[in-house]
C-alpha positions in Angstrom: -0.1 -0.1 -0.3 3.1 2.5 1.1 5.5 1.3 -1.8 3.3 4.2 -4.4 3.4 7.0 -2.4 7.0 6.3 -1.4 7.8 6.5 -4.9 6.1 9.8 -5.4 7.8 11.2 -2.5 11.5 9.6 -4.2 10.8 11.5 -7.2 9.7 14.8 -5.7 12.9 14.5 -3.7 15.1 13.9 -6.8 13.5 16.9 -8.5 13.8 18.9 -5.6 17.1 17.7 -5.5 17.8 18.8 -9.4 16.0 22.5 -8.7 18.4 23.0 -5.8 21.3 22.0 -7.7 20.7 24.1 -10.5 19.8 26.9 -8.5 23.4 26.7 -6.8 25.2 26.8 -10.4 23.1 29.5 -11.8 24.6 31.8 -8.5 27.4 30.2 -9.1 27.4 31.5 -12.7 26.3 34.8 -11.9 29.2 35.4 -9.9 31.8 34.1 -11.8 30.3 36.3 -15.1 30.6 39.5 -12.6 34.2 38.5 -12.1 35.0 38.2 -15.9 32.9 40.6 -18.2 34.9 43.5 -19.3 38.0 42.5 -16.7 41.6 43.1 -18.2 42.4 39.8 -16.0 39.5 37.6 -17.5 41.9 35.1 -19.4 43.9 34.3 -16.3 40.2 33.6 -14.6 38.9 31.1 -17.5 42.5 29.5 -17.0 41.6 28.5 -13.7 37.8 27.7 -14.2 37.1 23.8 -14.0 36.2 22.7 -17.5 33.0 21.6 -16.7 32.3 25.5 -14.7 33.7 27.2 -18.0 31.5 24.8 -20.3 28.6 26.4 -18.3 29.8 30.0 -18.2 30.1 30.0 -21.8 26.3 29.3 -22.6 25.1 31.5 -19.4 22.6 34.3 -20.2 22.8 33.2 -23.9 26.3 32.9 -24.4 27.0 36.4 -23.7 30.8 35.2 -23.2 30.9 32.7 -25.1 32.7 34.3 -28.2 35.4 35.9 -25.3 36.2 32.1 -24.2 36.3 31.2 -27.6 39.0 34.1 -27.9 40.5 32.7 -25.1 41.3 28.8 -26.2 42.2 30.6 -29.7 45.0 32.3 -27.9 46.0 29.7 -25.6 46.0 26.1 -27.7 47.2 23.5 -24.3 44.2 24.5 -22.6 42.2 24.4 -25.6 43.5 20.4 -26.3 43.3 20.1 -22.0 39.3 21.4 -22.4 38.9 19.3 -25.5 40.1 16.0 -23.8 38.0 16.1 -20.9 35.2 17.0 -23.5 35.5 13.9 -25.8 36.7 11.6 -22.9 33.7 11.6 -21.4 30.9 12.1 -24.1 29.6 9.1 -26.6 32.0 7.7 -28.7 31.1 8.8 -32.0 32.7 8.3 -36.2 30.7 6.2 -37.4 30.6 5.8 -41.1 27.4 6.6 -42.0 26.9 6.5 -45.7 23.8 8.7 -45.9 26.0 11.2 -45.6 27.7 12.8 -48.4 31.2 13.1 -46.7 31.5 9.3 -46.3 29.7 8.5 -49.6 33.0 10.3 -51.0 35.2 8.6 -48.7 33.5 5.4 -49.7 33.9 6.0 -53.1 38.0 7.3 -52.4 38.4 3.6 -50.7 36.8 1.6 -53.2 38.0 3.2 -55.9 42.1 1.3 -55.6 43.5 4.3 -55.8 44.3 4.6 -52.1 46.4 3.1 -50.2 47.3 5.0 -47.0 44.7 6.7 -45.1 44.9 9.0 -41.6 41.9 10.2 -39.8 42.6 13.0 -37.9 40.4 12.8 -34.9 39.4 9.3 -35.6 37.0 9.3 -32.0 35.3 5.3 -31.7 37.6 5.0 -35.0 35.1 2.7 -37.0 36.0 5.0 -40.4 39.1 3.5 -39.9 38.1 -0.1 -39.4 35.7 0.3 -42.6 39.1 1.6 -44.7 41.0 -1.3 -43.6 38.7 -4.1 -44.3 39.2 -2.3 -47.6 43.1 -3.7 -47.3 43.8 0.4 -46.6 47.1 0.5 -44.3 44.6 3.2 -41.8 45.7 5.4 -38.8 43.5 6.9 -36.1 44.8 9.7 -34.6 43.1 11.4 -31.6 44.2 13.2 -27.6 45.9 10.1 -25.7 42.4 10.3 -23.6 39.9 9.3 -26.6 42.6 6.9 -27.8 42.2 4.7 -25.1 38.8 4.0 -25.5 38.9 2.7 -28.7 37.8 -0.9 -28.5 37.7 -1.9 -32.9 40.7 -3.8 -33.3 42.6 -0.7 -35.5 46.3 1.2 -35.9 45.8 4.2 -33.7 47.9 6.9 -32.5 47.6 9.6 -29.4 48.6 13.0 -30.7 47.4 16.7 -29.7 47.0 17.9 -33.4 47.2 21.5 -31.8 50.5 20.8 -31.8 51.6 17.6 -34.1 50.4 15.0 -36.5 51.9 11.8 -36.8 54.7 11.0 -39.3 54.4 10.3 -42.9 52.4 11.0 -45.5 48.9 9.5 -46.6 46.9 9.3 -49.9 43.6 10.0 -48.4 43.4 12.8 -45.1 40.2 13.0 -43.2 38.9 15.6 -40.6 35.7 15.5 -39.9 34.6 17.9 -36.8 37.9 18.5 -35.8 38.8 21.9 -38.1 36.4 24.4 -35.9 38.2 23.1 -32.4 41.8 23.4 -33.4 43.5 27.2 -31.8 45.2 28.0 -35.1 43.5 26.4 -38.7 46.1 28.0 -40.6 49.2 25.6 -38.4 46.4 22.8 -38.8 46.3 23.2 -42.7 50.3 23.6 -42.9 50.5 20.3 -41.4 47.4 18.8 -43.6 50.1 19.5 -46.5 53.4 17.8 -44.4 51.7 14.7 -44.4 50.4 14.7 -47.7 51.8 14.4 -50.9 51.0 14.5 -54.6 47.7 13.3 -55.3 46.8 13.3 -51.7 43.3 13.8 -51.3 42.3 16.2 -48.0 38.2 15.9 -47.1 37.7 19.1 -44.4 34.6 20.2 -42.6 34.1 23.4 -40.8 30.8 24.6 -39.6 29.4 27.3 -41.7 26.6 28.6 -39.4 26.5 31.0 -36.6 24.1 28.4 -34.6 26.6 26.1 -34.7 28.9 29.3 -32.4 26.1 31.2 -30.7 26.8 30.1 -27.2 29.4 27.3 -28.2 32.7 28.6 -27.4 33.9 26.0 -27.9 33.3 26.1 -32.1 36.6 28.4 -32.4 35.6 29.2 -35.8 32.8 29.3 -38.4 33.8 29.8 -42.0 31.3 30.5 -45.4 32.6 28.0 -48.2 34.3 30.9 -49.7 36.5 31.1 -46.7 36.9 27.4 -46.4 38.2 27.3 -50.2 40.2 30.2 -49.3 41.7 29.1 -46.1 42.6 25.0 -47.6 44.2 26.7 -50.8 46.7 28.7 -48.9 48.4 25.7 -48.1 49.0 23.8 -51.1 45.7 22.4 -52.0 43.6 22.9 -54.8 39.8 22.9 -54.1 38.3 19.9 -56.1 34.1 20.0 -55.0 32.7 21.9 -51.5 29.3 21.2 -50.5 27.4 21.9 -47.4 25.7 19.0 -45.0 24.7 19.1 -41.8 25.2 22.6 -41.5 29.1 22.1 -42.0 30.9 23.0 -45.2 32.6 20.5 -46.8 35.7 20.4 -48.9 37.4 18.0 -51.2 40.7 18.8 -52.4 43.7 17.3 -54.0 47.5 18.4 -53.0 48.5 20.7 -55.7 52.0 21.7 -54.3 53.0 25.2 -53.1 
């Protein structure tokens, strides 16, 4: 007889506890917001915040501080890397080869063409794309942050790297960068490193958000680019864009190494 009333009491208590936690967060974030807004020492304050607090602060009051926190992360690559590692190591593993996406259709066609002998996925996450490439007989490598790589359970070749600072050695016939470019601190340095692991005939598949909706209140997408801006960025670094299309609020560039 008491089971149902006790269950309802428990549900109410859990809701009250969650509400109390949110009230606490709002008070805390309001204090941090006043500490950081317009202050000359705000970068030092950002750098001392726990990552969960930094994430919430970027979204607080409809993202008023998002652009400024994004600037801080672009200017502080090590802190950006540490944040990304914290974020992606706790998120649900991604990286599925979803052939409903045009980017992966292009990738699959290239892998099946017979011209691709080596492939690297920069930001491989769970590694399903790397596994699919390996099944085609391609020498395939997945690269991601150390805490992300440790979560990979597929029998694939992986390498732990901070893509803000270091790329894998060697060169590759096909380079994939999906949902990575918007997170790196220095876009030009990243593309220069892509050129460094490319050779004649290398294909680069790279995506970047184009819509401000991907950026508003999201300090951790460090850039959004128009089609023209993405083309110019890629072609400044020794590639020529052969195709460029929209998909899931991102632009996707299909580019080929052309030398400098």
